[in-house]
C-alpha positions in Angstrom: -23.5 27.2 7.5 -23.4 30.9 6.7 -19.7 30.7 6.0 -19.0 32.0 2.5 -17.0 28.9 1.7 -20.0 26.6 2.0 -21.8 27.8 -1.1 -18.6 27.5 -3.1 -17.8 24.1 -1.8 -21.4 22.8 -2.4 -21.4 24.1 -6.0 -18.0 22.4 -6.7 -19.3 19.1 -5.1 -16.2 19.2 -2.9 -17.6 16.8 -0.3 -14.3 16.2 1.5 -13.9 19.9 2.2 -17.6 20.3 3.3 -17.3 17.3 5.6 -14.2 18.8 7.2 -16.0 22.1 7.9 -19.0 20.3 9.3 -16.8 18.1 11.4 -15.0 21.2 12.8 -18.4 22.8 13.6 -19.8 19.7 15.4 -16.7 18.7 17.3 -18.3 15.4 18.2 -17.4 11.8 17.4 -19.7 9.6 15.4 -21.9 7.4 17.4 -21.7 3.7 16.6 -25.0 1.9 16.6 -23.5 -1.4 17.9 -26.1 -3.4 16.0 -26.8 -3.9 12.4 -29.7 -2.2 10.8 -31.3 -1.4 7.5 -32.1 2.3 6.7 -34.4 3.4 3.9 -33.2 6.9 3.1 -35.2 9.2 0.7 -33.4 12.5 -0.2 -33.3 14.3 -3.6 -30.2 16.4 -2.9 -27.3 14.1 -3.9 -24.5 16.0 -2.0 -26.5 15.8 1.3 -27.5 12.2 0.6 -23.9 11.2 0.1 -22.8 12.9 3.3 -25.6 11.4 5.3 -25.1 7.9 3.8 -21.5 8.1 4.9 -22.5 9.0 8.5 -24.9 6.1 8.5 -22.4 3.7 7.1 -19.9 4.8 9.7 -22.5 3.7 12.3 -22.3 0.3 10.7 -25.8 0.6 9.1 -26.9 -0.5 5.7 -28.5 2.2 3.6 -30.8 2.1 0.6 -31.0 5.5 -0.9 -33.8 6.8 -3.2 -34.5 10.3 -4.6 -38.3 10.1 -4.7 -41.0 9.0 -2.2 -42.5 6.7 -4.9 -39.2 4.7 -5.2 -38.8 4.6 -1.5 -42.3 3.3 -0.9 -41.7 0.5 -3.5 -38.5 -0.4 -1.6 -40.4 -0.5 1.7 -42.9 -3.0 0.2 -40.1 -5.3 -0.9 -37.7 -5.2 2.0 -37.6 -4.9 5.8 -36.2 -1.7 7.3 -35.3 -0.6 10.8 -35.7 3.1 10.0 -37.0 5.4 7.4 -35.0 8.6 7.1 -37.1 10.9 4.9 -36.8 14.4 3.5 -40.2 16.2 3.7 -39.8 18.2 0.4 -39.3 15.8 -2.5 -39.8 15.9 -6.3 -42.6 13.8 -7.8 -46.3 13.3 -7.1 -45.7 12.3 -3.4 -43.9 14.5 -0.8 -42.5 13.3 2.5 -45.8 14.0 4.4 -47.7 11.8 2.0 -45.2 9.0 2.3 -45.4 9.1 6.1 -49.2 8.8 5.8 -48.9 5.9 3.4 -46.6 4.0 5.7 -48.8 4.6 8.7 -51.9 3.4 6.8 -50.3 0.0 6.0 -52.1 -3.0 7.6 -48.9 -5.0 8.2 -46.1 -4.7 10.7 -44.3 -2.2 8.4 -46.7 0.5 9.6 -44.7 0.7 12.8 -41.2 1.3 11.3 -39.7 4.4 12.9 -39.6 7.5 10.7 -37.1 10.3 11.1 -38.2 13.3 9.1 -35.7 15.8 7.8 -36.0 19.2 6.1 -34.6 22.7 6.0 -37.5 24.7 4.6 -40.2 24.0 7.2 -41.5 26.2 9.9 -42.5 24.9 13.4 -46.1 24.3 12.3 -45.0 22.1 9.4 -42.6 20.2 11.7 -45.4 19.6 14.2 -47.7 18.4 11.3 -45.0 15.9 10.2 -45.0 14.5 13.8 -48.8 14.4 14.0 -49.1 12.4 10.8 -46.7 9.8 12.1 -43.0 10.8 12.0 -41.3 9.6 15.2 -38.8 12.4 15.3 -37.7 15.4 13.2 -34.3 16.9 12.5 -33.6 20.1 10.6 -31.0 20.7 7.9 -28.2 21.4 8.0 -27.7 18.4 10.2 -25.0 18.0 12.8 -23.4 14.7 12.5 -23.5 13.9 16.2 -27.2 14.8 16.5 -28.2 12.7 13.5 -26.2 9.8 14.8 -27.8 9.9 18.3 -31.4 10.3 16.9 -30.9 7.4 14.4 -29.4 5.2 17.0 -32.2 5.8 19.5 -34.9 5.1 16.9 -33.3 1.9 15.6 -32.6 0.5 19.1 -36.1 1.3 20.2 -37.5 -0.4 17.1 -35.3 -3.5 17.6 -36.3 -3.8 21.3 -40.0 -3.5 20.3 -39.6 -6.3 17.8 -37.9 -8.5 20.4 -40.8 -7.9 22.9 -43.4 -8.6 20.2 -41.7 -11.9 19.3 -41.5 -12.9 23.0 -45.2 -12.1 23.4 -46.0 -14.3 20.4 -44.0 -17.2 22.0 -45.7 -16.7 25.4 -49.1 -16.7 23.8 -48.3 -19.9 21.9 -47.1 -21.5 25.1 -50.2 -20.5 27.0 -52.5 -21.8 24.3 -50.8 -25.1 23.6 -51.1 -28.2 25.8 -47.6 -29.5 26.5 -48.6 -33.2 26.4 -50.8 -33.3 23.3 -49.5 -30.2 21.5 
């Protein structure tokens, strides 16, 4: 990312050229998630957001993108998500750390949604803090396409498996507590 072309390409919003350079650097194929999923993505840098959304869409995931934590939290209230992908440094009254805390303080099942935190400007103590307040994983910018794809896939699959187990437990509890003859 220290190539002189990167700054020029980012300033010109030349996304195709930037993607080509990043693809050459990563030399990995995109990971397909093999199951549908909803991703809530909060990122204020539009160029990075567009690139990341394309990676997620190539993985056959549906992405709702917002530029502030406040808008993202409103979306989380209204809709079910399999993953929250969240920049730590955001404009507005709420940063990414505060949003993680707000999600984890919820009293419904949405407090368990996996969170993948992302940032470029954080030191190791700040990354550890993000994990301590409730992020499931952390990735630093600039993101390698293959790394993001694998981390996203792992979190979504784990979440979907957890939901299946929870549903099966509810069914088993209902069967155990209900008399078959009288209901």
